[in-house]
C-alpha positions in Angstrom: 0.0 0.0 0.0 1.1 3.5 -0.7 1.9 6.0 2.1 -1.4 6.7 4.0 -3.0 9.4 1.9 -6.0 9.9 4.2 -7.1 13.5 4.5 -5.2 14.1 7.7 -1.9 12.8 6.2 -2.5 14.2 2.7 -2.7 17.8 3.9 0.8 17.7 5.1 2.3 15.4 2.5 0.9 17.4 -0.4 2.7 20.5 0.8 5.9 18.7 1.3 5.9 16.9 -2.0 4.8 19.8 -4.1 7.4 21.9 -2.4 10.0 19.3 -3.3 9.2 19.7 -7.0 9.0 23.5 -7.0 11.8 24.6 -4.7 13.7 21.5 -3.7 13.8 19.9 -0.5 9.3 13.2 1.6 8.9 3.1 2.0 12.1 0.6 3.1 12.0 -1.2 6.2 15.1 -3.4 6.0 14.6 -6.0 8.6 17.4 -8.4 8.6 16.1 -11.6 10.2 18.9 -14.0 10.2 16.5 -16.8 11.1 14.2 -16.1 8.1 14.3 -18.5 5.2 13.4 -18.7 1.6 9.7 -19.7 1.5 9.2 -21.4 -1.8 10.9 -23.1 -4.7 10.7 -21.8 -8.3 7.2 -22.0 -9.5 6.5 -24.8 -12.0 3.2 -26.0 -13.5 3.4 -29.1 -11.4 3.7 -27.3 -8.0 1.4 -24.4 -8.5 -2.0 -24.1 -6.7 -5.0 -23.8 -9.0 -8.2 -21.9 -8.0 -11.4 -22.4 -10.0 -14.4 -20.3 -9.0 -18.0 -19.6 -10.1 -19.2 -16.3 -8.6 -22.6 -14.6 -8.7 -23.0 -11.1 -7.4 -26.3 -10.1 -5.9 -26.6 -6.3 -6.2 -29.5 -6.0 -3.8 -27.9 -7.7 -0.9 -24.3 -7.0 -1.8 -23.4 -10.6 -1.6 -21.3 -13.0 -3.6 -22.5 -16.6 -4.0 -19.5 -18.7 -4.6 -18.4 -22.2 -5.6 -14.7 -22.7 -5.3 -12.3 -25.6 -6.1 -8.7 -25.5 -5.1 -6.1 -28.0 -6.3 -3.7 -27.6 -3.5 -0.1 -28.8 -4.0 2.1 -29.8 -1.0 5.4 -28.1 -1.8 6.8 -28.7 1.6 9.0 -31.6 2.8 6.4 -32.7 5.4 3.2 -34.8 5.3 0.2 -32.6 5.8 -2.9 -33.6 7.7 -4.4 -30.1 7.7 -4.5 -27.1 5.4 -5.1 -23.6 6.6 -6.8 -20.8 4.7 -7.2 -17.1 5.3 -10.9 -16.0 5.3 -10.3 -12.3 5.5 -13.9 -11.1 5.2 -14.5 -12.2 8.8 -12.2 -9.4 9.9 -15.1 -7.1 9.0 -17.7 -9.0 10.9 -17.5 -7.0 14.1 -16.6 -3.4 14.8 -13.9 -4.4 17.2 -12.3 -6.6 14.5 -12.3 -4.0 11.8 -8.8 -3.5 10.4 -8.7 0.3 10.7 -7.3 2.7 13.2 -9.8 4.1 15.6 -9.2 7.6 14.4 -10.1 6.5 10.8 -13.3 4.5 11.5 -15.5 7.4 10.3 -13.7 7.5 7.0 -13.8 3.8 6.7 -17.5 3.7 7.6 -19.0 7.0 6.6 -22.5 5.6 7.1 -21.7 3.9 10.3 -20.3 0.4 10.9 -21.6 -2.2 8.5 -20.6 -5.9 8.8 -18.9 -8.1 6.2 -18.2 -11.8 6.5 -17.9 -15.1 4.8 -20.5 -17.8 5.4 -19.2 -21.3 4.7 -21.8 -23.7 3.6 -19.9 -26.9 2.7 -16.3 -28.2 2.3 -15.8 -31.4 0.3 -13.1 -33.7 -1.0 -14.3 -36.2 -3.7 -17.9 -35.4 -2.6 -17.1 -36.4 1.0 -17.5 -33.8 3.7 -14.3 -32.6 5.4 -14.1 -31.4 9.0 -13.2 -27.8 9.4 -12.9 -25.2 12.2 -12.9 -21.4 12.1 -10.1 -19.9 14.1 -8.0 -16.8 14.8 -8.6 -13.8 16.9 -10.8 -12.3 14.3 -12.3 -15.6 13.1 -10.4 -15.1 9.9 -8.6 -18.4 9.7 -10.0 -21.7 8.3 -8.5 -25.0 9.4 -9.5 -28.0 7.1 -8.7 -31.5 8.3 -7.8 -33.8 5.4 -9.2 -37.3 5.3 -5.7 -38.7 4.6 -2.1 -37.4 4.8 -1.0 -35.3 1.9 2.5 -36.4 0.9 5.2 -34.0 -0.3 4.7 -33.3 -4.0 1.1 -34.6 -4.0 -2.0 -32.6 -4.6 -5.5 -32.7 -3.2 -8.8 -31.2 -4.5 -11.0 -29.3 -2.2 -14.5 -27.9 -3.0 -16.0 -25.1 -1.1 -19.4 -23.5 -1.2 -19.8 -20.1 0.6 -21.4 -16.7 0.5 -19.6 -13.4 1.1 -21.3 -10.3 2.5 -19.6 -7.1 1.3 -19.6 -4.3 3.9 -20.5 -0.7 3.3 -17.0 0.4 3.8 -14.5 2.5 1.9 -11.4 0.4 2.7 -9.9 -2.3 0.6 -13.0 -4.5 0.9 -16.4 -2.9 0.7 -18.6 -0.5 -1.3 -19.2 3.2 -1.3 -21.2 5.5 -3.6 -19.2 4.8 -6.7 -17.5 1.4 -6.5 -17.7 -2.1 -5.0 -14.2 -3.2 -4.1 -14.0 -7.0 -3.9 -10.6 -7.8 -2.6 -9.2 -10.4 -0.1 -12.6 -12.0 -0.4 -12.2 -15.7 -0.8 -10.5 -18.5 1.1 -6.9 -18.4 0.1 -4.3 -20.9 1.2 -1.9 -19.8 4.0 1.8 -20.1 3.3 3.6 -23.1 4.8 7.3 -22.4 4.9 10.2 -23.7 7.0 8.8 -21.7 9.9 5.6 -23.6 9.7 2.2 -22.3 8.8 1.9 -18.5 8.6 -1.4 -17.8 10.3 -1.3 -14.1 11.0 -4.7 -12.3 10.8 -5.9 -9.2 9.1 -3.8 -6.5 11.0 -4.6 -2.8 11.1 -1.3 -1.4 9.8 0.3 -2.1 6.5 -0.6 -4.9 4.2 -1.2 -8.1 6.2 -1.0 -10.5 3.3 1.3 -13.4 2.4 0.4 -15.9 -0.3 1.8 -18.2 -2.9 1.7 -17.7 -6.7 -1.3 -19.6 -8.1 -3.4 -19.9 -11.2 -7.0 -18.6 -11.2 -9.9 -19.5 -13.5 -12.9 -17.4 -12.6 -16.5 -17.1 -13.9 -18.3 -14.0 -12.6 -22.0 -13.2 -13.2 -22.9 -9.5 -12.5 -25.8 -7.2 -13.3 -25.6 -5.7 -16.8 -25.3 -2.1 -15.5 -21.9 -2.7 -14.0 -18.5 -2.4 -15.6 -15.6 -4.4 -14.1 -11.9 -4.1 -13.7 -10.2 -7.3 -12.5 -6.9 -9.2 -12.0 -6.0 -11.2 -15.1 -7.4 -11.3 -18.6 -11.0 -11.5 -19.7 -11.2 -14.5 -21.9 -14.8 -14.0 -22.9 -17.8 -11.8 -22.0 -21.4 -12.8 -22.6 -24.5 -10.8 -21.8 -28.2 -10.4 -22.1 -30.5 -7.6 -21.1 -30.0 -8.2 -17.4 -26.7 -10.0 -16.7 -23.1 -10.2 -17.9 -20.9 -13.3 -17.5 -17.1 -12.8 -17.5 -14.7 -15.6 -17.9 -11.3 -14.6 -16.6 -7.9 -16.3 -16.4 -5.1 -15.0 -14.2 -1.9 -17.2 -14.2 1.0 -17.0 -11.8 -0.5 -14.4 -9.5 -0.8 -14.2 -5.7 -4.4 -13.1 -5.4 -7.5 -12.2 -7.4 -9.4 -8.9 -7.0 -12.1 -7.1 -8.9 -13.9 -3.7 -8.7 -17.4 -2.9 -10.0 -19.0 0.4 -10.9 -21.8 1.8 -13.0 -19.8 5.0 -13.5 -16.5 3.9 -15.0 -15.1 5.8 -17.9 -12.7 3.2 -19.4 -9.6 4.3 -21.2 -7.2 1.9 -23.0 -3.7 2.0 -24.4 -0.8 -0.5 -24.7 2.9 -0.8 -24.0 4.5 -3.4 -26.2 2.4 -6.6 -25.5 0.7 -5.2 -22.3 -2.8 -4.0 -22.5 -3.2 -0.8 -20.3 -6.7 -0.2 -18.9 -7.8 2.6 -16.7 -11.2 2.7 -15.0 -11.9 6.4 -14.1 -14.6 8.3 -12.3 -13.6 11.7 -13.7 -13.5 11.6 -17.5 -11.5 14.8 -17.8 -8.5 13.1 -16.3 -8.8 9.7 -17.9 -6.2 10.4 -20.6 -3.7 11.6 -18.0 -4.2 8.5 -15.8 -3.7 6.2 -18.7 -0.4 7.9 -19.7 0.9 7.7 -16.1 0.0 4.0 -16.0 1.8 3.4 -19.3 4.8 5.4 -18.3 5.0 3.5 -15.1 5.0 0.1 -16.8 7.6 1.3 -19.3 10.0 2.8 -16.8 9.9 -0.1 -14.3 10.3 -2.6 -17.1 13.4 -0.8 -18.2 14.8 -0.4 -14.7 14.1 -3.9 -13.2 13.0 -6.3 -15.9 10.0 -6.9 -18.2 6.5 -6.7 -16.7 5.5 -10.4 -17.1 1.7 -10.1 -17.5 -0.4 -9.1 -20.5 -2.8 -6.7 -18.7 -2.5 -3.9 -16.2 -5.5 -2.0 -14.8 -5.6 1.2 -12.7 -9.0 1.5 -11.0 -10.5 4.6 -9.4 -12.2 3.5 -6.2 -14.0 4.5 -3.1 -10.8 3.9 -1.1 -9.9 6.7 1.4 -6.4 5.5 2.2 -4.7 6.3 -1.1 -3.7 3.3 -3.2 -3.6 -0.5 -2.9 -1.8 -3.1 -5.1 -3.2 -6.4 -6.3 -1.8 -8.5 -9.1 -2.2 -6.7 -12.5 -4.7 -4.3 -10.8 -4.3 -1.4 -8.4 -7.0 0.6 -6.6 -6.6 4.4 -6.4 -8.5 6.8 -4.1 -11.1 8.4 -6.5 -10.8 11.8 -4.7 -7.3 12.2 -6.1 -8.7 12.4 -9.6 -8.5 16.1 -10.2 -6.1 18.7 -11.6 -5.2 20.0 -8.1 -4.0 16.6 -6.9 -2.4 15.5 -10.1 1.1 15.2 -8.6 -0.2 13.1 -5.7 -2.3 11.0 -8.2 0.8 10.3 -10.3 2.8 9.5 -7.2 0.3 7.0 -5.9 -0.1 5.3 -9.3 3.6 5.0 -9.8 4.0 3.6 -6.3 1.3 1.0 -6.8 2.6 0.1 -10.2 6.1 -0.6 -8.7 4.4 -3.1 -6.4 3.8 -5.2 -9.5 7.5 -6.0 -9.3 7.9 -5.9 -5.5 5.0 -7.9 -4.1 3.2 -9.3 -7.2 6.0 -11.0 -9.0 8.4 -11.3 -6.0 6.4 -12.0 -2.8 7.2 -11.8 0.9 5.7 -11.8 4.4 4.3 -8.3 4.5 3.7 -8.4 8.2 7.1 -9.7 9.4 9.2 -7.8 6.8 7.2 -4.9 5.2 10.4 -3.2 4.1 11.1 -5.9 1.6 8.3 -4.7 -0.7 7.3 -1.3 0.7 10.7 0.4 1.1 11.9 -0.8 -2.3 8.6 0.2 -3.9 8.9 3.7 -2.3 12.4 4.2 -3.7 11.2 2.8 -7.0 8.7 5.6 -7.0 11.5 8.1 -6.6 13.3 6.5 -9.5 10.1 6.8 -11.6 10.1 10.6 -11.1 13.9 10.8 -11.7 13.6 8.8 -15.0 10.6 10.8 -16.2 11.4 14.3 -15.1 15.1 14.3 -14.5 17.7 13.6 -11.8 17.1 16.9 -10.1 13.5 16.0 -9.4 14.4 12.6 -7.9 17.1 14.3 -5.7 14.5 16.8 -4.5 12.2 14.1 -3.4 15.0 12.3 -1.5 16.1 15.5 0.1 12.5 16.1 1.3 12.4 12.5 2.7 15.7 13.1 4.5 14.3 16.3 6.1 11.1 14.5 7.1 13.0 11.7 8.9 15.2 14.1 10.7 12.4 16.3 11.8 10.3 13.4 13.1 11.1 10.8 15.7 12.1 7.9 13.5 13.1 4.5 14.9 14.4 1.2 13.7 12.9 0.7 10.2 13.3 -3.1 10.4 10.3 -4.0 12.5 7.2 -5.9 11.8 4.1 -3.9 11.1 2.7 -4.9 14.5 5.5 -3.1 16.3 4.5 0.4 15.0 2.1 2.5 17.1 0.2 4.1 14.1 0.2 4.6 10.4 2.2 7.8 10.6 5.1 6.1 12.4 4.8 3.1 10.1 4.9 5.3 7.0 7.8 7.5 8.1 10.0 4.5 8.9 9.1 1.8 6.4 8.5 4.1 3.4 10.3 7.4 3.9 13.3 6.4 5.9 13.5 3.2 4.0 13.7 5.0 0.7 16.5 7.1 2.1 18.3 4.0 3.0 18.0 2.5 -0.5 19.3 5.8 -1.9 22.3 5.5 0.4 23.0 2.0 -0.9 22.8 3.3 -4.5 25.2 6.2 -3.7 27.7 3.8 -2.1 27.8 1.1 -4.7 27.1 3.1 -7.9 24.4 2.9 -10.4 25.7 -0.1 -12.4 26.0 -2.4 -9.3 22.7 -1.1 -7.8 20.5 -1.6 -10.9 22.3 -4.8 -12.0 21.6 -6.3 -8.6 17.9 -5.4 -8.6 17.6 -6.8 -12.1 19.2 -10.1 -10.9 17.0 -10.1 -7.8 13.9 -9.8 -9.9 14.9 -12.4 -12.5 16.1 -14.9 -9.9 13.1 -14.8 -7.6 10.2 -14.3 -10.0 6.9 -15.8 -8.7 8.6 -16.9 -5.5 8.4 -15.8 -1.9 11.6 -14.5 -0.4 12.8 -12.8 2.7 15.4 -10.3 3.9 18.1 -12.9 4.3 17.9 -13.8 0.6 17.8 -10.2 -0.4 21.0 -9.5 1.6 22.7 -12.6 0.2 22.1 -11.2 -3.3 24.0 -8.0 -2.4 26.7 -9.9 -0.6 27.3 -12.0 -3.7 28.1 -8.8 -5.5 30.7 -7.9 -2.8 28.4 -5.3 -1.2 28.2 -5.3 2.6 24.6 -3.9 2.6 24.4 -4.3 6.4 27.3 -1.9 6.9 25.7 0.6 4.6 22.3 0.7 6.3 23.4 0.1 9.9 22.4 3.7 10.8 18.8 3.0 9.8 18.3 0.2 12.3 
């Protein structure tokens, strides 16, 4: 997620960032966990999980009726008698569970708290019912007991039937006056790495998500009046006077999200073999948004390596926080879509686009090591402005970030999201101070080593989950003592 661009934070950041561009002058959270381990092997067709879903959206009740099958592959070295899934919608089932800071509850629920949840109907294997339990502090974990041990390298097929209630909320998951944001909405397999099962719930700060690369095959039936932006590629679209049926494929992605609206102005372009799609709520700025999206894909492809998917969508949403990344799709706060906030809009789009490299293609545990995607993404955003507008602009942004971190009480930037007291402290450390740390690494090693290493990191770990130890090893292999360079930021 981008720096928290809620109204409170935006007021200060807009002044700082615009000042940086006009007169000179505003994340990385490099946690080195020596016990952390690489969490997956290179993705192959034999080992990848496969999700197949049939989804019907009921507009009147704001519910999804879902049938889901997952072919789950045991890529560990252990026999498994249970499989765990995140069921994130249940984090919205009670006011005390809601993953928002107390000071932002009014923004998240402008019409008052409204519940969201997942209602499981049945879980089967080969038409036989499986035992399951709902667990976790927010009831957002699903434990399924297998009828027999799943050996390493083997697969099992699990069928699920469930309904999802979408809340009236302007966060990642929910609906407002303009859009219906359907994200983190289905049972998704937890990661099992050498630390065991990763069963962290839907935390308030940062992005509390950690998942494996999988293939998705989705059929979605929606009312005719809606337009939809989604992860992946629309393979076919059929419609009658009342309904539209989308068939979508999304291969080698970590998640699947979609956004609905009756008001979208859709603008399209392309970069090489990538279809660029923007879903806008302000037609006057649609062309500008599409150009920013295209420029972002182009610049980051040149800097880090080719964007590996054939679609990319930027979607204006009822999302008060600023921006949020999902594979091949990003959500952007619709209130930024105006000429006055054009710089902030470009900043957020560039940041979320960089996440396609650092989160979507290369994954990590976003709770334990948020620096690994957020700090690198924030510095990548600086690089976007440098590449597009010149070195002087990038330098001004970094100078502003240095001033911010010196003027604020900044701590160790290498902590889990759960160790920060609020979103401001989290952003200043993980994003802002983190970007400064990456800039220091670049200054010390020089551009050739810096960019060559990031390109190697990207090409080596595509579609995998990695951690800080692996990232550091990559630099060490180049003869760079990255710990020494960033020691002052711990």
